VMD Tcl script that draws the C-alpha trace (Angstrom):
set ca {
  {107.44 36.55 44.66}
  {108.89 39.58 42.54}
  {112.17 39.35 41.44}
  {113.55 42.74 43.48}
  {112.00 40.48 46.67}
  {114.50 37.64 45.15}
  {117.55 39.90 44.44}
  {117.26 41.04 48.21}
  {116.84 37.21 49.69}
  {120.04 35.86 47.50}
  {121.74 38.92 48.55}
  {121.39 38.42 52.24}
  {121.69 34.57 51.57}
  {125.23 34.99 49.60}
  {126.61 37.09 52.32}
  {126.55 34.39 54.93}
  {127.86 31.91 52.14}
  {131.10 34.58 51.88}
  {132.17 33.64 55.39}
  {132.50 29.79 54.53}
  {133.14 29.95 50.69}
  {136.29 30.80 49.44}
  {135.95 33.62 46.73}
  {138.20 34.18 43.96}
  {140.00 37.60 43.85}
  {138.72 38.92 41.46}
  {134.98 38.17 42.51}
  {136.45 39.21 45.80}
  {137.60 42.90 43.98}
  {134.49 43.61 42.81}
  {132.12 43.15 46.28}
  {134.62 45.25 47.80}
  {133.96 47.89 45.36}
  {130.37 47.40 45.19}
  {130.37 47.74 49.69}
  {131.88 51.19 48.74}
  {129.69 52.02 46.18}
  {126.12 51.35 48.62}
  {128.06 53.42 51.46}
  {128.50 55.92 49.17}
  {124.78 55.70 48.25}
  {123.87 55.61 52.04}
  {125.85 58.74 53.24}
  {124.46 60.84 49.75}
  {120.45 59.73 50.74}
  {121.20 60.27 54.51}
  {122.19 63.90 53.45}
  {119.50 64.78 50.98}
  {116.35 63.13 53.39}
  {114.42 65.94 54.76}
  {113.62 63.67 58.27}
  {114.94 60.31 59.59}
  {111.52 58.70 58.94}
  {112.41 58.92 54.93}
  {114.82 56.30 55.49}
  {112.98 54.51 57.86}
  {114.89 51.29 56.47}
  {118.50 52.55 57.57}
  {118.60 50.74 61.39}
  {118.20 46.55 59.17}
  {120.31 48.83 56.19}
  {123.03 49.29 59.05}
  {122.85 45.55 60.09}
  {122.73 43.70 56.19}
  {125.72 46.54 55.59}
  {127.66 45.84 58.31}
  {127.24 41.97 57.83}
  {128.03 42.38 54.28}
  {131.41 44.18 55.76}
  {132.24 41.81 58.02}
  {131.78 39.08 55.58}
  {134.41 40.90 53.26}
  {136.65 40.69 56.27}
  {136.44 37.51 56.70}
  {137.21 36.59 53.05}
  {140.12 39.18 52.47}
  {141.34 37.18 56.12}
  {141.21 33.54 54.57}
  {143.03 34.67 51.31}
  {145.80 36.96 53.34}
  {146.64 33.98 55.45}
  {146.16 31.22 52.56}
  {147.69 33.02 49.55}
  {149.52 36.19 51.10}
  {147.31 38.10 48.18}
  {143.67 40.15 48.47}
  {143.33 40.99 45.14}
  {144.33 44.34 43.19}
  {141.61 46.66 45.75}
  {143.35 45.77 48.48}
  {146.89 46.10 47.41}
  {146.15 48.98 45.92}
  {144.77 50.48 49.21}
  {147.78 49.04 51.27}
  {150.65 50.90 48.49}
  {148.50 54.05 48.41}
  {148.20 54.82 51.81}
  {151.23 53.36 53.25}
  {153.47 55.55 50.29}
  {156.43 53.30 50.90}
  {156.31 53.47 54.69}
  {154.35 50.70 56.57}
  {154.85 52.87 59.85}
  {152.78 55.73 57.87}
  {150.34 53.27 56.49}
  {149.27 51.69 60.39}
  {149.36 55.07 61.41}
  {146.81 56.24 59.16}
  {144.54 53.51 59.85}
  {144.57 53.47 63.60}
  {143.47 57.02 62.76}
  {140.92 56.30 61.09}
  {139.56 53.66 63.06}
  {139.68 55.87 66.50}
  {137.87 58.65 64.69}
  {135.21 56.25 63.70}
  {135.14 54.19 67.01}
  {135.71 57.15 69.52}
  {134.52 60.06 67.91}
  {131.50 59.51 65.26}
  {130.12 55.95 66.69}
  {130.17 56.95 70.41}
  {128.37 60.33 69.27}
  {125.90 58.59 67.05}
  {125.11 56.18 69.64}
  {124.81 58.74 72.23}
  {122.45 60.99 70.28}
  {120.37 57.49 69.01}
  {119.94 56.68 72.91}
  {118.57 60.12 73.77}
  {116.60 60.17 70.75}
  {115.13 57.19 71.59}
  {114.38 58.04 75.30}
  {112.69 61.45 74.92}
  {110.51 60.12 71.63}
  {109.03 57.71 73.90}
  {108.51 60.65 76.83}
  {107.22 62.92 74.42}
  {104.62 60.43 73.34}
  {101.96 61.45 75.16}
  {102.21 64.76 74.85}
  {101.97 64.92 71.03}
  {98.95 62.25 71.35}
  {97.45 65.25 73.45}
  {98.15 67.82 71.03}
  {97.27 65.99 67.82}
  {94.08 65.70 69.90}
  {93.51 69.21 70.42}
  {94.13 70.28 67.35}
  {91.29 67.76 66.29}
  {89.42 69.06 68.93}
  {89.81 72.75 67.65}
  {88.89 71.87 64.16}
  {92.67 72.62 62.80}
  {92.95 68.98 61.72}
  {90.15 66.37 60.31}
  {90.26 62.66 61.24}
  {92.32 61.40 58.44}
  {95.23 64.20 59.19}
  {95.00 63.43 62.97}
  {95.66 59.19 62.26}
  {98.51 60.51 59.78}
  {100.37 62.56 62.43}
  {99.19 59.66 65.12}
  {100.99 57.15 62.81}
  {103.96 59.35 62.38}
  {104.47 59.67 65.80}
  {104.69 55.73 66.53}
  {107.15 55.46 63.45}
  {109.11 57.94 65.24}
  {109.51 56.34 68.78}
  {110.05 52.74 66.59}
  {113.12 54.35 64.30}
  {114.88 55.88 66.73}
  {114.57 52.54 69.33}
  {115.75 50.85 66.39}
  {118.35 53.22 65.87}
  {119.28 52.87 69.39}
  {119.93 49.61 69.00}
  {121.45 49.85 65.45}
  {124.29 51.91 66.49}
  {125.78 48.76 68.48}
  {126.48 47.45 64.97}
  {128.30 49.96 63.97}
  {130.58 50.14 67.55}
  {131.01 46.39 67.44}
  {132.21 46.24 63.84}
  {134.99 48.88 64.51}
  {136.31 46.64 67.22}
  {136.05 43.91 64.96}
  {137.89 45.61 62.31}
  {140.77 46.02 65.39}
  {140.62 42.43 66.05}
  {141.06 41.42 62.32}
  {143.54 43.74 62.15}
  {145.79 41.92 64.62}
  {144.41 38.56 63.08}
  {145.86 39.26 59.61}
  {149.32 41.01 61.03}
  {150.34 38.63 63.55}
  {148.62 35.30 61.76}
  {150.78 36.67 58.33}
  {153.87 36.92 60.28}
  {153.66 33.63 61.64}
  {152.33 31.88 58.67}
  {154.64 33.49 56.25}
  {157.69 32.80 58.71}
  {156.78 28.87 59.04}
  {154.71 27.71 56.47}
  {155.89 30.12 53.34}
  {159.75 30.23 53.79}
  {159.34 33.97 54.31}
  {162.28 36.12 55.93}
  {161.20 38.40 58.75}
  {161.58 41.24 56.75}
  {159.50 40.02 53.65}
  {156.76 38.79 55.39}
  {156.63 41.69 57.41}
  {156.60 44.14 54.32}
  {154.08 41.73 52.49}
  {151.28 41.17 55.03}
  {151.46 44.72 56.61}
  {150.56 45.96 53.19}
  {147.55 43.39 52.78}
  {146.65 44.25 56.68}
  {146.39 48.04 55.68}
  {144.88 47.63 52.41}
  {142.45 45.45 54.23}
  {141.78 47.57 57.01}
  {141.14 50.77 54.81}
  {138.97 49.03 52.53}
  {137.02 48.26 55.45}
  {136.96 51.12 57.24}
  {136.36 53.55 54.95}
  {133.10 52.40 54.12}
  {132.40 51.79 57.76}
  {133.13 55.47 58.29}
  {130.84 56.73 55.42}
  {128.14 54.85 56.72}
  {129.06 55.65 60.64}
  {128.96 59.38 58.96}
  {125.59 58.74 57.86}
  {123.68 57.23 61.00}
  {124.86 60.44 63.11}
  {123.63 63.03 59.74}
  {120.36 61.00 60.78}
  {120.04 60.76 64.27}
  {121.50 64.30 64.84}
  {118.64 65.82 62.26}
  {115.80 67.41 63.11}
  {112.68 67.94 60.85}
  {113.44 70.67 58.40}
  {111.75 71.85 54.97}
  {115.13 70.93 53.02}
  {118.11 68.59 52.39}
  {121.31 68.67 54.84}
  {122.82 70.69 52.00}
  {120.52 73.16 51.79}
  {120.17 73.62 55.24}
  {124.01 73.98 55.60}
  {124.23 76.71 52.91}
  {120.72 78.57 54.02}
  {121.44 78.60 57.73}
  {124.97 79.45 57.60}
  {124.36 82.22 55.30}
  {121.12 83.56 56.76}
  {123.35 86.31 58.81}
  {125.63 88.30 56.20}
  {126.73 91.04 58.31}
  {128.70 88.20 60.66}
  {131.05 87.15 57.58}
  {132.27 90.80 57.98}
  {133.39 90.20 61.29}
  {135.06 86.90 60.04}
  {136.70 88.34 57.69}
  {138.26 91.30 59.83}
  {139.50 88.69 62.13}
  {141.25 86.77 59.77}
  {142.80 89.65 58.42}
  {143.89 90.70 61.87}
  {145.83 87.89 61.82}
  {147.33 88.18 58.40}
  {148.60 91.97 59.70}
  {149.47 91.74 63.33}
  {150.57 88.46 63.35}
  {154.00 85.89 61.88}
  {151.04 84.29 59.58}
  {151.67 85.45 56.20}
  {149.27 87.76 54.58}
  {149.02 86.77 51.62}
  {147.56 83.70 53.19}
  {144.88 85.30 55.14}
  {144.24 88.40 52.50}
  {142.49 86.51 49.90}
  {140.00 84.63 52.51}
  {139.03 88.26 54.20}
  {137.90 89.40 50.49}
  {136.60 86.19 49.51}
  {134.34 86.17 52.64}
  {133.36 90.48 52.39}
  {132.41 89.42 48.60}
  {130.06 86.88 49.46}
  {128.86 88.89 52.64}
  {127.74 91.57 49.99}
  {126.27 89.35 47.66}
  {124.01 87.13 50.21}
  {122.89 90.62 51.78}
  {121.50 91.98 48.65}
  {120.24 88.32 47.94}
  {118.10 88.64 51.08}
  {116.96 92.34 50.41}
  {115.50 91.06 46.86}
  {114.18 87.68 48.73}
  {112.53 89.88 51.22}
  {111.05 92.51 48.91}
  {109.72 89.45 46.45}
  {108.09 87.81 49.51}
  {106.43 91.07 50.55}
  {105.09 91.52 46.63}
  {103.88 87.82 46.60}
  {102.38 88.18 49.85}
  {100.50 91.19 48.82}
  {99.33 90.02 45.28}
  {98.13 86.48 47.35}
  {95.78 88.92 49.57}
  {94.73 90.77 46.55}
  {93.81 87.49 44.89}
  {92.24 85.91 48.19}
  {89.59 89.26 48.18}
  {88.83 88.77 44.60}
  {88.65 85.02 44.21}
  {84.36 83.42 44.95}
  {86.44 81.06 47.68}
  {86.91 84.20 49.68}
  {83.16 84.76 50.06}
  {82.58 80.94 50.04}
  {84.26 80.64 53.11}
  {82.29 82.71 55.10}
  {79.26 81.23 54.49}
  {80.22 77.85 56.04}
  {78.58 77.61 60.01}
  {80.78 76.14 62.81}
  {77.61 73.80 64.62}
  {79.17 74.97 68.40}
  {81.62 77.67 69.09}
  {82.69 78.79 72.32}
  {84.20 82.73 71.83}
  {85.57 84.19 75.11}
  {87.43 87.69 75.96}
  {91.33 87.95 76.45}
  {90.84 87.97 79.82}
  {89.96 84.21 79.35}
  {93.18 82.91 77.03}
  {94.45 81.45 79.94}
  {91.81 79.04 80.02}
  {93.12 77.57 76.42}
  {96.60 78.19 76.90}
  {98.40 75.16 77.51}
  {101.33 77.38 78.37}
  {99.68 79.21 80.49}
  {98.17 75.70 82.11}
  {94.95 76.24 80.89}
  {93.46 72.89 80.64}
  {90.31 73.51 78.47}
  {91.13 71.82 75.16}
  {91.62 68.47 77.40}
  {88.35 69.36 79.23}
  {86.02 69.93 76.09}
  {87.80 66.16 74.50}
  {86.27 64.80 77.82}
  {82.87 66.36 77.38}
  {82.53 64.76 73.54}
  {83.27 61.64 75.15}
  {80.70 62.35 78.12}
  {78.37 63.50 75.67}
  {78.57 59.98 73.49}
  {78.35 58.05 76.67}
  {75.34 59.58 77.66}
  {73.58 61.13 74.47}
  {74.58 58.82 71.77}
  {75.69 60.93 68.91}
  {79.07 62.22 68.27}
  {79.56 65.59 69.06}
  {80.96 67.96 66.24}
  {84.34 70.15 66.74}
  {84.08 72.97 68.80}
  {85.68 75.98 67.48}
  {87.21 78.00 70.02}
  {88.90 81.62 69.71}
  {89.08 84.74 71.46}
  {86.81 87.29 70.73}
  {87.81 90.98 71.43}
  {84.37 92.45 70.88}
  {83.81 90.11 74.38}
  {84.05 91.80 77.68}
  {87.67 90.71 79.21}
  {85.79 87.77 81.41}
  {82.94 87.62 79.34}
  {82.35 84.03 77.42}
  {79.31 82.99 74.90}
  {78.70 79.93 73.41}
  {76.76 79.40 69.99}
  {74.86 76.92 68.06}
  {75.19 77.04 64.12}
  {76.36 80.80 64.91}
  {73.63 81.89 67.09}
  {74.36 83.28 70.57}
  {72.65 80.62 72.75}
  {74.38 81.39 76.36}
  {77.35 83.09 77.77}
  {78.80 84.10 81.28}
  {81.29 85.34 83.11}
  {84.40 84.19 84.79}
  {86.87 85.49 87.48}
  {90.01 83.34 86.96}
  {91.68 83.93 90.31}
  {88.37 83.19 92.33}
  {86.16 80.04 93.06}
  {82.46 80.03 92.52}
  {80.86 79.12 95.54}
  {77.21 77.57 95.58}
  {74.92 77.76 99.18}
  {73.55 74.33 99.95}
  {70.83 75.75 101.43}
  {71.70 77.95 104.22}
  {73.54 81.14 104.08}
  {77.31 81.91 106.04}
  {77.74 84.89 106.73}
  {81.26 84.19 107.31}
  {81.10 83.65 103.53}
  {81.30 86.77 101.37}
  {82.06 87.28 97.86}
  {80.73 88.72 94.43}
  {76.87 87.49 93.84}
  {76.56 86.15 90.52}
  {74.47 83.45 88.89}
  {75.83 79.70 88.13}
  {75.61 79.92 84.73}
  {74.94 76.12 83.83}
  {71.54 75.98 86.07}
  {70.70 79.35 86.98}
  {71.48 79.40 91.11}
  {73.02 82.32 93.18}
  {76.35 81.83 93.85}
  {79.38 83.56 95.24}
  {82.91 84.16 93.61}
  {85.12 83.93 96.52}
  {89.13 83.85 96.92}
  {91.55 81.95 98.04}
  {91.48 82.68 101.47}
  {87.49 82.02 101.88}
  {87.85 78.60 100.05}
  {88.52 76.72 102.71}
  {85.82 78.19 104.92}
  {83.18 77.82 102.25}
  {83.95 74.24 101.95}
  {83.73 73.59 105.89}
  {80.30 75.25 105.43}
  {78.98 73.21 102.75}
  {79.43 75.32 100.06}
  {79.79 73.33 96.46}
  {83.06 74.78 95.54}
  {84.35 75.09 91.73}
  {86.82 76.74 89.98}
  {86.35 78.60 86.88}
  {87.17 75.83 84.02}
  {85.03 73.26 85.69}
  {82.45 76.37 85.59}
  {83.14 76.41 81.71}
  {82.92 72.50 80.81}
  {79.48 72.21 83.01}
  {78.10 75.20 81.32}
  {79.27 73.91 78.25}
  {78.07 70.23 78.73}
  {74.46 71.06 79.54}
  {74.69 73.45 76.46}
  {75.08 70.78 74.27}
  {72.97 68.30 76.20}
  {70.30 70.93 75.41}
  {71.06 71.57 72.37}
  {71.72 68.19 70.74}
  {68.84 67.96 68.59}
  {70.05 70.60 66.62}
  {73.31 68.90 66.22}
  {72.15 65.56 64.33}
  {71.61 66.36 60.97}
  {71.23 63.77 58.06}
  {74.89 63.29 57.47}
  {75.48 62.93 61.19}
  {72.58 60.35 61.21}
  {74.33 58.11 58.35}
  {77.42 58.14 60.67}
  {75.81 56.31 63.17}
  {73.77 54.03 61.11}
  {77.07 53.06 58.98}
  {78.51 52.40 62.54}
  {75.52 49.89 63.49}
  {75.87 48.38 59.92}
  {79.25 46.90 60.85}
  {77.95 44.93 63.57}
  {74.13 44.52 62.22}
  {74.35 44.97 58.04}
  {70.61 42.73 58.02}
  {68.92 45.10 60.52}
  {70.63 48.47 58.39}
  {69.37 46.90 55.16}
  {66.22 45.42 55.99}
  {65.06 49.11 57.23}
  {67.06 51.49 55.01}
  {65.88 52.57 52.53}
  {63.18 50.10 51.83}
  {61.05 50.38 54.97}
  {62.28 54.43 55.96}
  {64.87 56.75 54.78}
  {67.71 58.43 56.35}
  {65.42 61.55 57.04}
  {62.67 59.59 58.66}
  {65.13 58.10 61.03}
  {66.47 61.03 61.65}
  {63.12 63.11 62.97}
  {62.89 60.26 65.44}
  {66.53 60.33 66.64}
  {66.00 64.46 66.51}
  {62.39 64.10 68.70}
  {64.55 61.67 71.76}
  {66.72 63.95 71.94}
  {65.09 66.93 71.87}
  {63.19 64.85 75.63}
  {66.49 64.30 76.65}
  {66.20 60.52 75.75}
  {69.44 58.72 74.87}
  {69.86 57.51 71.41}
  {72.97 55.35 72.53}
  {70.86 51.94 72.08}
  {70.64 52.76 68.68}
  {70.21 48.73 67.45}
  {66.94 48.74 69.66}
  {65.52 52.15 68.31}
  {66.15 50.66 64.56}
  {64.53 47.26 65.24}
  {61.54 49.28 66.97}
  {61.27 51.15 63.33}
  {61.99 48.25 61.51}
  {58.76 46.44 62.82}
  {56.31 49.63 62.84}
  {58.16 51.19 60.02}
  {55.70 49.58 57.07}
  {52.56 50.65 59.05}
  {53.34 54.60 59.65}
  {55.39 56.88 58.51}
  {54.76 59.57 60.77}
  {57.55 60.11 63.15}
  {55.50 61.44 66.33}
  {53.99 57.94 66.37}
  {56.76 55.65 65.73}
  {58.52 58.10 68.38}
  {55.93 56.90 70.82}
  {56.73 53.41 70.10}
  {60.68 53.33 70.22}
  {60.17 55.38 73.73}
  {58.01 52.17 75.00}
  {61.03 50.06 73.44}
  {63.29 52.03 75.26}
  {61.33 51.69 78.97}
  {63.83 50.55 80.92}
  {66.06 52.95 80.28}
  {63.74 55.66 80.37}
  {62.77 54.16 83.87}
  {66.01 54.33 84.85}
  {66.98 57.40 84.00}
  {63.77 59.14 85.94}
  {63.87 56.66 88.95}
  {66.38 54.15 91.01}
  {65.78 51.06 92.24}
  {65.79 52.07 96.00}
  {63.20 55.06 95.58}
  {59.93 55.02 94.05}
  {59.24 57.36 90.96}
  {57.29 60.40 92.28}
  {55.18 61.76 89.71}
  {52.10 64.59 89.02}
  {49.12 62.56 87.57}
  {47.25 63.81 84.78}
  {43.34 63.46 85.65}
  {40.73 62.26 83.83}
  {39.22 65.25 82.89}
  {42.49 66.71 81.40}
  {42.93 63.70 79.54}
  {39.39 63.94 77.53}
  {40.21 67.55 76.83}
  {43.34 67.22 75.14}
  {42.22 64.06 73.37}
  {39.13 65.82 72.46}
  {41.43 68.59 71.06}
  {43.40 66.72 68.54}
  {42.98 67.16 65.04}
  {43.71 64.49 62.27}
  {45.01 65.36 59.10}
  {46.77 64.21 55.54}
  {50.25 65.83 57.39}
  {49.32 63.74 60.29}
  {47.95 65.20 64.12}
  {48.49 67.93 65.96}
  {46.56 69.74 69.19}
  {44.27 72.72 68.63}
  {43.57 73.63 72.08}
  {41.56 77.18 73.03}
  {43.92 79.73 74.63}
  {41.77 79.79 77.67}
  {42.20 75.90 78.26}
  {45.32 76.48 77.59}
  {46.26 78.69 80.73}
  {44.36 76.74 82.71}
  {46.11 73.50 82.29}
  {49.49 75.94 82.43}
  {48.58 77.07 85.66}
  {47.48 74.25 87.70}
  {50.96 72.11 86.42}
  {52.61 75.32 87.89}
  {50.93 75.39 90.97}
  {51.56 70.86 91.17}
  {55.19 71.35 89.95}
  {56.04 74.15 92.27}
  {54.74 72.22 95.24}
  {57.26 69.21 93.98}
  {60.36 71.73 93.77}
  {59.48 72.84 97.16}
  {59.32 69.46 98.33}
  {62.76 68.60 96.47}
  {61.86 66.65 93.66}
  {62.09 66.33 90.22}
  {58.81 67.07 88.48}
  {57.54 64.34 86.56}
  {54.70 64.16 84.47}
  {52.57 61.04 84.09}
  {50.20 60.63 81.21}
  {48.54 58.01 79.37}
  {50.11 56.85 75.81}
  {47.44 58.08 74.10}
  {47.97 61.89 74.79}
  {51.33 61.55 76.05}
  {53.23 63.25 72.98}
  {50.05 66.01 72.72}
  {50.80 67.10 76.39}
  {54.20 67.29 75.68}
  {53.54 69.20 72.40}
  {51.21 71.70 74.76}
  {54.08 72.07 77.29}
  {57.16 72.81 74.94}
  {57.15 76.10 75.16}
  {56.35 76.70 78.83}
  {57.83 73.47 80.73}
  {60.45 72.77 77.99}
  {62.67 71.20 80.98}
  {59.70 68.64 82.56}
  {60.15 65.47 81.46}
  {56.55 63.66 80.09}
  {56.29 60.36 80.40}
  {53.52 57.50 79.41}
  {52.42 54.66 81.79}
  {53.78 52.04 78.62}
  {57.23 53.92 79.07}
  {57.33 52.46 82.60}
  {58.59 48.87 83.74}
  {56.18 47.00 85.77}
  {58.62 46.68 88.61}
  {59.11 50.48 89.26}
  {56.68 51.55 92.25}
  {55.13 55.05 91.35}
  {54.15 57.22 94.15}
  {51.56 60.18 92.68}
  {52.49 64.03 94.26}
  {49.32 65.71 92.90}
  {46.57 65.50 89.87}
  {45.92 67.70 87.38}
  {42.61 68.07 86.58}
  {39.87 70.01 84.73}
}
mol new
graphics top color blue
foreach p $ca { graphics top sphere $p radius 0.5 }
foreach p [lrange $ca 0 end-1] q [lrange $ca 1 end] { graphics top cylinder $p $q radius 0.2 }
display resetview
């Protein structure tokens, strides 16, 4: 235990002992001065803090100081009643305030108690209660604001954690202050009760036990009672004032004194009005002019000096801003910052600003948070922060989506309309502005509020503009997920697995494969829309087959076979069979014969005429399957699956190509057509 910790423990234990152990008057005088010193320190610290959390120990300190003050009250009361004395400090305070008049002393003491109990303590208690309630009510909104700033890229993860911790500490502080303010209230009540006990008990003891006359006993015990009350109530008043200052201060950039001076003198022209009003009172009322005119002159002089300081400060700030702008242009950092490319950007015209403005009811930031969560669950990757900004170069209702600085998609929205997509048959009573649904390219209509109910009754799928944007953005992220996963992002995913499976990661990296090798496999899986969330199974497979091959294409095939259950459930349901387009023997032989082996790996080298024939025949089967209302899936043998995928990469990128080894044995396969040469 450190010495300072031991001192605090001994001090708290000593406070408890003071209530039961008699204390000599010399030591009591010393402790009373210590009490006044601590109260002065507390109020000065409270005035110099910029925000309440800088003095977060105050609620606990309030309890300890209140207990210390009550212990001193008990000790002084014991000495007053037992020996008719309480030390030089108590007697000095009593004689100084009473000034030979006991009635005046009592009235001054009662005024101090009333000021502390009714004005300061009551106000601080109410402010602490309201602050605690509003802080707790505002916590969800503050948390959402932090998430929105994090999602918009304004803060990083570390800053977000610090701000969340600050919100929690504010709630804890004001909740503690709500309860701690009751200590001050109880202390004021205890002070009044102790006053009556000292006075009445002193009179009884002085007359009956010490043989004093009524006047002598009244004078002696009144002086001691007033002195004891003042010695305890003045520190209590200081700490109550500190409590009120702390709970009533909003967050600022300066101390209490700086804020008072800076904010009261921020409008020097108003001081001229105050000076004129004070001068008017001295000239046209019985108030003497020599009382008001000097104050008016001082106010006018102060207003003139403040106006000059404000003008000089404004000029200095303008010059500083100009110098900073010049320095930013000259510095190399101003160019380096332009080289950074955001992974995902969402830009929109000024007409779509209400989508992202929470004050206008926009919830785009909240939807983006949900999109990132959804992609983490479905794809198994952490989607980077999506940068949201308005772009005056776009049309008012236009938006675009960029991946690494390049525009990959866009669309237009009508904020006061709804997007209605036909169920397959047209209803002539549903009219609107023809358009195309941006995410899937389906024909749709923009309809108004009055047509919405009719369209829903007719079977149309009706969505609002924010949902249109969220759906489009989600599909774009899924489509380009493989572009968002680099080596750094892969390392983050692997480090997350390392926490639970350290042996697996240490066995694989870097002894068998590098992070770049793992990243290539994950990218190939994401390119074919295979989730990498089951990263443990993926790494286990790579650890098994990595020693035999470093070819990412071959390793990807092994991983796909390990994810057979996931792939099967992705393209089929337990209640229905898997409908596929089967690759015939002739086509399989053609592809197998066209594979070329090199030192860098294998690739498909097929002549253009054969490629066109394959595209044509596959296109016919895909069209038939789409017309029958089923998702096209191509099924091939494991040996040619990846080469067929390479062949269809550009023309039929969205059509999945599976192999027999990637499907569970229990799934029922129904062939809807065969492609052969």
